[in-house]
DRENDO-132260 format. One line per field, with one value per residue (C-alpha): residue in one letter; x, y, z. Coordinates in nm, 3 decimals. Layout:
! residues N
r <- (A / ...)
xx <- (X / ...)
yy <- (Y / ...)
zz <- (Z / ...)
END
This chain:
! residues 452
r <- (M / A / D / M / N / V / G / S / Y / L / S / M / N / S / T / R / P / N / R / P / N / P / G / S / N / N / M / M / R / S / A / D / S / V / K / N / L / D / L / I / I / T / D / T / K / T / S / A / K / N / L / S / S / K / V / I / G / D / R / G / T / L / N / T / G / S / S / V / Q / E / R / A / F / I / G / V / Q / N / G / R / S / Q / M / G / M / V / T / P / Y / R / A / D / N / A / E / N / T / M / A / S / K / L / N / T / T / A / A / T / R / S / V / S / V / S / G / N / N / V / M / N / S / G / S / P / T / T / G / Y / G / S / T / V / R / D / V / K / R / Q / E / D / R / V / N / D / D / S / A / A / S / T / G / S / A / P / F / Q / Y / Y / R / T / N / L / S / D / T / S / F / Y / D / N / Q / I / K / V / V / M / E / T / K / D / A / C / A / D / A / S / L / Y / D / A / V / M / T / V / H / S / S / P / A / N / I / Q / K / R / R / T / F / R / W / L / Y / G / D / Q / E / Q / T / H / S / Y / K / I / K / V / I / F / L / V / G / L / V / N / N / R / T / L / Q / R / S / L / E / L / E / N / H / L / H / N / D / I / V / Q / G / N / F / L / D / T / Y / R / N / L / T / Y / K / A / V / F / G / F / H / W / V / A / T / R / C / K / G / L / R / L / L / L / R / L / D / D / D / V / F / L / A / T / D / R / F / F / S / A / W / N / Q / R / K / T / N / T / S / D / K / T / V / L / C / D / I / L / K / N / D / V / V / R / R / V / G / K / W / R / V / S / E / T / L / V / A / E / A / K / Y / T / F / P / H / C / L / G / Y / F / A / A / I / T / P / G / L / V / Y / D / V / S / E / V / S / K / R / T / P / F / F / W / I / D / D / V / F / I / Y / G / F / V / M / S / R / I / R / G / V / N / F / L / P / A / K / E / G / S / L / R / K / K / H / A / Q / F / E / R / C / L / L / V / N / G / P / R / G / C / P / S / W / L / V / I / G / D / P / K / S / F / K / K / L / Y / H / L / F / Y / G / D / N / A / R / D / A / T / P / T / L / K / S / S)
xx <- (14.417 / 14.449 / 14.453 / 14.176 / 13.869 / 13.569 / 13.359 / 13.586 / 13.606 / 13.234 / 13.182 / 13.436 / 13.301 / 12.955 / 12.672 / 12.557 / 12.231 / 11.909 / 11.775 / 11.442 / 11.107 / 11.024 / 10.822 / 10.728 / 10.798 / 10.733 / 10.908 / 10.629 / 10.657 / 10.330 / 10.186 / 9.872 / 10.064 / 10.108 / 9.824 / 10.024 / 10.312 / 10.384 / 10.494 / 10.393 / 10.224 / 9.998 / 9.813 / 9.723 / 9.409 / 9.317 / 9.434 / 9.716 / 9.742 / 9.750 / 10.107 / 10.377 / 10.758 / 10.916 / 11.098 / 11.277 / 11.381 / 11.231 / 10.958 / 10.909 / 10.688 / 10.674 / 10.533 / 10.333 / 10.152 / 10.005 / 10.333 / 10.486 / 10.673 / 10.840 / 10.920 / 11.013 / 11.241 / 11.604 / 11.667 / 11.926 / 12.085 / 12.378 / 12.446 / 12.485 / 12.235 / 12.135 / 12.165 / 12.007 / 11.828 / 11.453 / 11.360 / 11.075 / 11.154 / 11.054 / 10.911 / 10.791 / 10.421 / 10.447 / 10.624 / 10.382 / 10.071 / 10.261 / 10.297 / 9.936 / 9.811 / 10.039 / 9.901 / 9.539 / 9.603 / 9.701 / 9.888 / 10.123 / 10.176 / 10.352 / 10.578 / 10.585 / 10.948 / 11.184 / 11.558 / 11.692 / 11.493 / 11.401 / 11.202 / 11.076 / 10.905 / 10.955 / 11.246 / 11.538 / 11.757 / 11.568 / 11.464 / 11.653 / 11.894 / 12.001 / 12.030 / 12.276 / 12.484 / 12.501 / 12.610 / 12.878 / 13.017 / 13.037 / 13.202 / 13.443 / 13.543 / 13.571 / 13.796 / 14.015 / 14.029 / 14.119 / 14.403 / 14.522 / 14.516 / 14.692 / 15.034 / 15.274 / 15.102 / 15.136 / 14.841 / 14.806 / 14.629 / 14.342 / 14.342 / 14.267 / 13.916 / 13.778 / 13.753 / 13.438 / 13.196 / 12.926 / 13.171 / 12.947 / 12.615 / 12.509 / 12.606 / 12.420 / 12.084 / 11.829 / 11.692 / 11.474 / 11.378 / 11.065 / 10.917 / 11.033 / 11.225 / 11.450 / 11.260 / 11.191 / 11.559 / 11.538 / 11.323 / 11.616 / 11.925 / 12.104 / 12.064 / 12.244 / 12.326 / 12.436 / 12.633 / 12.448 / 12.477 / 12.150 / 12.126 / 12.184 / 11.827 / 11.890 / 12.149 / 11.915 / 11.639 / 11.898 / 11.983 / 11.619 / 11.582 / 11.902 / 11.916 / 11.565 / 11.365 / 11.405 / 11.372 / 11.690 / 11.879 / 11.791 / 11.597 / 11.811 / 11.607 / 11.774 / 11.661 / 11.824 / 11.873 / 12.033 / 12.215 / 12.244 / 12.344 / 12.220 / 12.200 / 12.207 / 11.932 / 11.572 / 11.457 / 11.686 / 11.555 / 11.217 / 11.295 / 11.441 / 11.150 / 10.915 / 11.122 / 11.122 / 10.767 / 10.722 / 11.004 / 11.053 / 11.441 / 11.621 / 11.778 / 11.923 / 12.176 / 12.249 / 12.595 / 12.655 / 12.686 / 13.030 / 13.328 / 13.522 / 13.228 / 13.226 / 13.330 / 13.044 / 12.828 / 12.991 / 12.950 / 12.591 / 12.530 / 12.667 / 12.478 / 12.142 / 12.185 / 12.293 / 11.974 / 11.723 / 11.772 / 11.679 / 11.764 / 12.020 / 12.176 / 12.439 / 12.527 / 12.636 / 12.805 / 12.822 / 12.901 / 12.646 / 12.871 / 12.910 / 12.791 / 12.727 / 12.654 / 12.431 / 12.398 / 12.761 / 12.844 / 12.626 / 12.755 / 13.101 / 13.000 / 12.792 / 13.093 / 13.277 / 12.942 / 12.980 / 13.358 / 13.299 / 13.318 / 13.060 / 13.327 / 13.415 / 13.441 / 13.471 / 13.627 / 13.912 / 14.188 / 14.495 / 14.798 / 15.089 / 14.925 / 15.119 / 15.003 / 14.966 / 15.124 / 14.995 / 14.679 / 14.320 / 14.392 / 14.661 / 14.717 / 14.953 / 15.218 / 15.033 / 14.732 / 14.932 / 15.326 / 15.375 / 15.463 / 15.241 / 14.902 / 15.057 / 14.740 / 14.501 / 14.199 / 13.934 / 13.872 / 13.527 / 13.361 / 13.224 / 13.206 / 13.008 / 13.000 / 12.864 / 12.611 / 12.845 / 13.104 / 12.836 / 12.728 / 13.102 / 13.186 / 12.886 / 13.003 / 13.376 / 13.351 / 13.180 / 13.470 / 13.737 / 13.900 / 13.777 / 13.982 / 13.835 / 13.925 / 13.648 / 13.802 / 14.087 / 13.884 / 13.615 / 13.818 / 14.154 / 14.165 / 13.813 / 13.849 / 14.208 / 14.055 / 13.823 / 13.980 / 13.929 / 13.822 / 13.839 / 13.940 / 13.830 / 13.966 / 13.713 / 14.007 / 13.961 / 13.588 / 13.659 / 13.790 / 13.778 / 13.748 / 13.795 / 13.448 / 13.511 / 13.733 / 13.459 / 13.218 / 13.460 / 13.502 / 13.126 / 13.081 / 13.381 / 13.359 / 13.021 / 12.942 / 13.099 / 13.430 / 13.423 / 13.427 / 13.437 / 13.133 / 13.208 / 13.317 / 13.307 / 13.147 / 12.895 / 12.539 / 12.400 / 12.534 / 12.444 / 12.131 / 12.324 / 12.581 / 12.318 / 12.174 / 12.508 / 12.605 / 12.286 / 12.239 / 12.387 / 12.306 / 12.587 / 12.484 / 12.683 / 13.014 / 13.098 / 13.403 / 13.591 / 13.726 / 14.058 / 14.145 / 14.373)
yy <- (-29.452 / -29.239 / -28.931 / -29.033 / -28.792 / -28.984 / -28.852 / -28.995 / -29.324 / -29.365 / -29.303 / -29.582 / -29.819 / -29.770 / -29.501 / -29.342 / -29.509 / -29.320 / -29.158 / -29.287 / -29.094 / -28.894 / -29.049 / -29.031 / -29.219 / -29.123 / -29.271 / -29.487 / -29.479 / -29.670 / -29.999 / -29.819 / -29.722 / -30.087 / -30.052 / -29.818 / -30.052 / -30.181 / -30.545 / -30.758 / -31.045 / -31.320 / -31.478 / -31.848 / -31.804 / -31.426 / -31.115 / -30.928 / -30.652 / -30.389 / -30.486 / -30.365 / -30.398 / -30.491 / -30.821 / -30.893 / -31.268 / -31.573 / -31.688 / -31.776 / -31.772 / -31.542 / -31.753 / -31.529 / -31.780 / -31.698 / -31.683 / -31.430 / -31.234 / -31.539 / -31.696 / -31.380 / -31.190 / -31.277 / -31.225 / -30.958 / -30.975 / -30.784 / -30.639 / -30.983 / -31.179 / -31.521 / -31.664 / -32.016 / -31.962 / -31.827 / -31.629 / -31.369 / -31.021 / -30.751 / -30.520 / -30.168 / -30.089 / -30.018 / -30.354 / -30.545 / -30.396 / -30.470 / -30.840 / -30.856 / -30.725 / -30.979 / -31.261 / -31.191 / -31.202 / -31.548 / -31.848 / -31.862 / -31.617 / -31.669 / -31.384 / -31.297 / -31.186 / -31.177 / -31.254 / -31.459 / -31.671 / -31.480 / -31.750 / -32.082 / -32.357 / -32.637 / -32.866 / -32.805 / -32.770 / -32.469 / -32.115 / -31.885 / -32.154 / -32.269 / -31.924 / -31.838 / -32.144 / -32.059 / -31.696 / -31.841 / -32.076 / -31.805 / -31.545 / -31.815 / -31.884 / -31.493 / -31.448 / -31.742 / -31.595 / -31.255 / -31.372 / -31.600 / -31.327 / -31.061 / -31.228 / -30.967 / -30.681 / -30.339 / -30.094 / -30.059 / -30.385 / -30.236 / -29.933 / -30.144 / -30.240 / -30.580 / -30.801 / -30.939 / -30.640 / -30.849 / -30.923 / -30.742 / -30.791 / -31.072 / -30.874 / -30.555 / -30.731 / -30.613 / -30.892 / -30.659 / -30.300 / -30.063 / -29.930 / -29.562 / -29.568 / -29.296 / -29.137 / -28.826 / -28.775 / -28.398 / -28.312 / -28.416 / -28.239 / -28.570 / -28.937 / -29.139 / -29.496 / -29.701 / -30.006 / -30.233 / -30.581 / -30.775 / -30.861 / -30.500 / -30.433 / -30.210 / -30.013 / -29.942 / -29.815 / -29.578 / -29.435 / -29.391 / -29.176 / -28.991 / -28.931 / -29.011 / -28.754 / -28.402 / -28.278 / -28.459 / -28.336 / -27.982 / -27.871 / -28.066 / -28.346 / -28.679 / -28.998 / -29.302 / -29.626 / -29.947 / -30.162 / -30.543 / -30.853 / -31.211 / -31.406 / -31.779 / -31.782 / -31.802 / -31.653 / -31.343 / -31.300 / -31.285 / -31.034 / -30.816 / -30.835 / -30.746 / -30.464 / -30.324 / -30.353 / -30.132 / -29.860 / -29.895 / -29.821 / -30.161 / -30.256 / -30.589 / -30.704 / -31.035 / -31.107 / -31.290 / -31.027 / -31.084 / -30.868 / -30.994 / -30.900 / -30.515 / -30.427 / -30.599 / -30.390 / -30.068 / -30.132 / -30.223 / -29.906 / -29.691 / -29.848 / -29.835 / -29.472 / -29.371 / -29.557 / -29.498 / -29.146 / -28.886 / -28.535 / -28.646 / -28.343 / -28.519 / -28.861 / -28.938 / -29.279 / -29.412 / -29.719 / -29.817 / -29.715 / -29.350 / -29.052 / -28.743 / -28.400 / -28.321 / -27.940 / -27.890 / -28.117 / -27.910 / -27.575 / -27.695 / -27.839 / -27.521 / -27.310 / -27.475 / -27.534 / -27.258 / -27.355 / -27.717 / -27.930 / -28.182 / -28.448 / -28.383 / -28.624 / -28.516 / -28.792 / -28.871 / -28.911 / -29.142 / -29.062 / -29.295 / -29.569 / -29.894 / -30.213 / -30.436 / -30.779 / -30.905 / -30.872 / -30.795 / -30.614 / -30.840 / -30.812 / -31.064 / -30.947 / -31.164 / -30.904 / -30.587 / -30.582 / -30.219 / -30.150 / -29.830 / -29.710 / -29.428 / -29.249 / -29.073 / -29.284 / -29.248 / -29.434 / -29.557 / -29.515 / -29.161 / -28.996 / -28.703 / -28.742 / -28.495 / -28.639 / -28.617 / -28.829 / -29.070 / -29.160 / -29.167 / -29.405 / -29.617 / -29.677 / -29.696 / -29.934 / -30.207 / -30.202 / -30.219 / -30.552 / -30.660 / -30.585 / -30.703 / -30.386 / -30.164 / -29.831 / -29.883 / -30.015 / -29.737 / -29.425 / -29.539 / -29.767 / -29.636 / -29.263 / -29.265 / -29.358 / -29.049 / -28.746 / -28.420 / -28.584 / -28.327 / -28.458 / -28.250 / -28.366 / -28.434 / -28.498 / -28.157 / -28.260 / -28.637 / -28.796 / -29.135 / -29.390 / -29.159 / -29.187 / -29.183 / -28.872 / -28.687 / -28.775 / -28.645 / -28.329 / -28.270 / -28.332 / -28.100 / -27.837 / -27.847 / -27.861 / -27.513 / -27.642 / -27.953 / -27.852 / -28.201 / -28.337 / -28.704 / -28.986 / -29.365 / -29.525 / -29.759 / -29.667 / -29.777 / -29.459 / -29.226 / -29.093 / -29.000 / -28.847 / -28.638 / -28.500 / -28.405 / -28.256 / -28.047 / -27.958 / -27.595 / -27.454 / -27.636 / -27.529 / -27.207 / -27.410 / -27.405 / -27.601 / -27.525 / -27.734 / -27.701 / -27.818 / -28.121)
zz <- (2.944 / 3.265 / 3.056 / 2.817 / 2.820 / 2.970 / 2.684 / 2.437 / 2.637 / 2.671 / 2.275 / 2.211 / 2.464 / 2.555 / 2.600 / 2.908 / 3.030 / 2.967 / 3.299 / 3.399 / 3.368 / 3.676 / 3.933 / 4.295 / 4.601 / 4.959 / 5.241 / 5.416 / 5.802 / 5.889 / 5.805 / 5.672 / 5.361 / 5.262 / 5.029 / 4.817 / 4.760 / 4.421 / 4.482 / 4.182 / 4.355 / 4.233 / 4.518 / 4.480 / 4.673 / 4.710 / 4.513 / 4.674 / 4.417 / 4.686 / 4.825 / 4.635 / 4.682 / 4.335 / 4.347 / 4.051 / 3.968 / 3.806 / 4.027 / 4.384 / 4.704 / 5.002 / 5.306 / 5.528 / 5.753 / 6.091 / 6.291 / 6.057 / 6.324 / 6.467 / 6.130 / 5.909 / 6.114 / 6.237 / 6.595 / 6.655 / 7.011 / 7.116 / 6.772 / 6.633 / 6.408 / 6.514 / 6.171 / 6.125 / 6.465 / 6.426 / 6.737 / 6.807 / 6.672 / 6.891 / 6.606 / 6.676 / 6.632 / 6.263 / 6.194 / 6.400 / 6.201 / 5.897 / 5.990 / 6.096 / 5.758 / 5.583 / 5.798 / 5.693 / 5.310 / 5.232 / 5.363 / 5.062 / 4.780 / 4.459 / 4.356 / 3.995 / 3.918 / 3.628 / 3.601 / 3.882 / 4.137 / 4.457 / 4.664 / 4.545 / 4.767 / 4.502 / 4.431 / 4.661 / 4.354 / 4.226 / 4.390 / 4.614 / 4.755 / 4.429 / 4.289 / 4.598 / 4.519 / 4.150 / 4.216 / 4.468 / 4.220 / 3.940 / 4.197 / 4.307 / 3.935 / 3.864 / 4.145 / 4.042 / 3.678 / 3.809 / 3.980 / 3.704 / 3.447 / 3.599 / 3.646 / 3.770 / 3.571 / 3.695 / 3.758 / 3.365 / 3.397 / 3.595 / 3.324 / 3.043 / 2.918 / 2.993 / 2.690 / 2.830 / 2.841 / 3.023 / 3.311 / 3.585 / 3.408 / 3.648 / 3.966 / 3.857 / 3.819 / 4.079 / 4.288 / 4.514 / 4.488 / 4.528 / 4.202 / 4.157 / 4.464 / 4.335 / 4.058 / 4.265 / 4.343 / 4.222 / 4.531 / 4.751 / 4.862 / 4.839 / 4.786 / 5.042 / 4.953 / 5.257 / 5.228 / 5.482 / 5.602 / 5.557 / 5.921 / 6.049 / 6.112 / 6.419 / 6.234 / 5.954 / 6.206 / 6.340 / 6.011 / 5.918 / 6.228 / 6.193 / 5.820 / 5.676 / 5.898 / 5.805 / 6.166 / 6.249 / 5.933 / 6.002 / 5.715 / 5.458 / 5.279 / 5.227 / 5.058 / 5.222 / 5.033 / 5.172 / 4.952 / 5.043 / 4.848 / 4.850 / 5.180 / 5.226 / 5.488 / 5.383 / 5.703 / 5.671 / 5.318 / 5.441 / 5.696 / 5.422 / 5.208 / 5.500 / 5.604 / 5.250 / 5.225 / 5.512 / 5.437 / 5.065 / 5.092 / 5.043 / 4.720 / 4.678 / 4.421 / 4.256 / 4.456 / 4.782 / 5.058 / 5.187 / 5.256 / 4.961 / 4.731 / 4.835 / 4.499 / 4.340 / 4.579 / 4.490 / 4.111 / 4.173 / 4.375 / 4.116 / 3.834 / 4.035 / 4.124 / 3.759 / 3.612 / 3.883 / 4.034 / 3.786 / 3.861 / 4.128 / 4.316 / 4.511 / 4.608 / 4.969 / 5.002 / 5.364 / 5.562 / 5.830 / 6.105 / 6.023 / 6.196 / 5.965 / 6.124 / 5.814 / 5.854 / 5.890 / 5.604 / 5.366 / 5.503 / 5.425 / 5.076 / 4.983 / 5.044 / 4.756 / 4.546 / 4.293 / 4.219 / 4.215 / 3.893 / 3.798 / 3.843 / 4.222 / 4.505 / 4.877 / 5.081 / 5.321 / 5.085 / 5.085 / 4.868 / 4.813 / 5.015 / 5.093 / 4.927 / 5.210 / 5.208 / 5.523 / 5.732 / 5.645 / 5.337 / 5.221 / 4.853 / 4.681 / 4.420 / 4.170 / 4.187 / 4.240 / 4.177 / 4.293 / 4.655 / 4.671 / 4.512 / 4.329 / 4.279 / 4.524 / 4.653 / 4.908 / 5.235 / 5.147 / 5.484 / 5.338 / 4.998 / 4.860 / 4.483 / 4.207 / 3.963 / 3.653 / 3.830 / 3.931 / 3.585 / 3.465 / 3.746 / 3.665 / 3.304 / 3.354 / 3.650 / 3.435 / 3.189 / 3.478 / 3.590 / 3.904 / 4.225 / 4.555 / 4.754 / 4.682 / 4.804 / 4.570 / 4.292 / 4.271 / 4.396 / 4.260 / 3.955 / 3.821 / 3.893 / 3.778 / 3.426 / 3.434 / 3.326 / 3.524 / 3.873 / 4.148 / 4.483 / 4.811 / 5.129 / 5.401 / 5.661 / 5.845 / 5.922 / 5.995 / 6.321 / 6.146 / 6.424 / 6.721 / 6.828 / 7.212 / 7.161 / 6.979 / 7.249 / 7.510 / 7.329 / 7.310 / 7.670 / 7.785 / 7.526 / 7.392 / 7.006 / 6.945 / 7.060 / 6.833 / 6.465 / 6.325 / 6.133 / 6.057 / 6.263 / 6.250 / 6.554 / 6.707 / 6.591 / 6.907 / 7.052 / 6.742 / 6.934 / 7.244 / 7.015 / 6.814 / 7.122 / 7.247 / 6.924 / 6.869 / 7.230 / 7.198 / 6.869 / 6.706 / 6.343 / 6.411 / 6.397 / 6.018 / 5.889 / 5.599 / 5.295 / 5.115 / 4.778 / 4.739)
END
């Protein structure tokens, strides 16, 4: 199966999803743009047709009473969300204005949705809370079934089609998005999908400033989309909805947002991009703790552009990585019998992926048996099933977790003496890092890429 041409594979198993019709979506940076949103809302007292983040599910309510700022936002202190504790949220001016506008519309609105519930003020056995419980029960059953079905099977198990072709259908359902959020992808140099934890409000603010503003990305235009899952906290859910009303850049999938569900988030993200982002030029896949010097990255990428196939991934590559039997990434021999992953795969904190590979991964991942380590699943098991994938190493440009070393290098040698363009670190320091990096015409320092 590893050598099968993906065209043959797709013709046997499924068809590539139709790309959507082109549309337009401008990133909205002030609350005055709220009237242009496309949220399907039926107001119980007054019309709310001018609001618009599209929320998909069965039916629910969005409570926007007079104290919306205190009730609807999770307090974030010292980088940790105070889940279950409703504290005043110190919003910026745009978010304050947004909250004010929502207050004046109605005390309670019913959100017209389709699919799974988003919010419901009725019986405690229905609505968002029951949906989360149902999803958790299903995911627990899936994980149990996955472990029971593998036995001591080698990697061949993960290279065999699922007998149940609807295995991931529930997880890839969209719970919340903005209509046409990515229909204008052809106008951007890249679409950046960020795996974000729902409570990380400040990190998303930093990423919008760092990657969503063309002044910071040095003439390169990037559309930033944050991927999140379901939360078992109504206050946090309302916070996400209000944040998306303002920025139009959060997409929520139908799976619990937990560490063991990152594979669901990855499959969901590739499916969403493949079906929503018409005219995609390049996908950048980042975790929400990654600093990327965009101009240096694009300089490196463009050096290889003419010689790059449409099935290329640029990432930090691991080869013959050990299957860990202890610790955070412990994998039992029941799931994987081999001692090593005998195929190349990426460390998932960063990847640049060409459009053709995005569409192939979207299709093949939905036919691949579940494995909870998303890096190995997507960049290993799935990509090993796609013929002709070209891996380009990003190691020369990445310092991985050596954030402090990178900052010292910039302070001592200046940006010209620090050719790296990618590092994992604390987003609280990214603005400082940005100003150090671009303080001395750092765009002249151009890295190189080598073929794997």
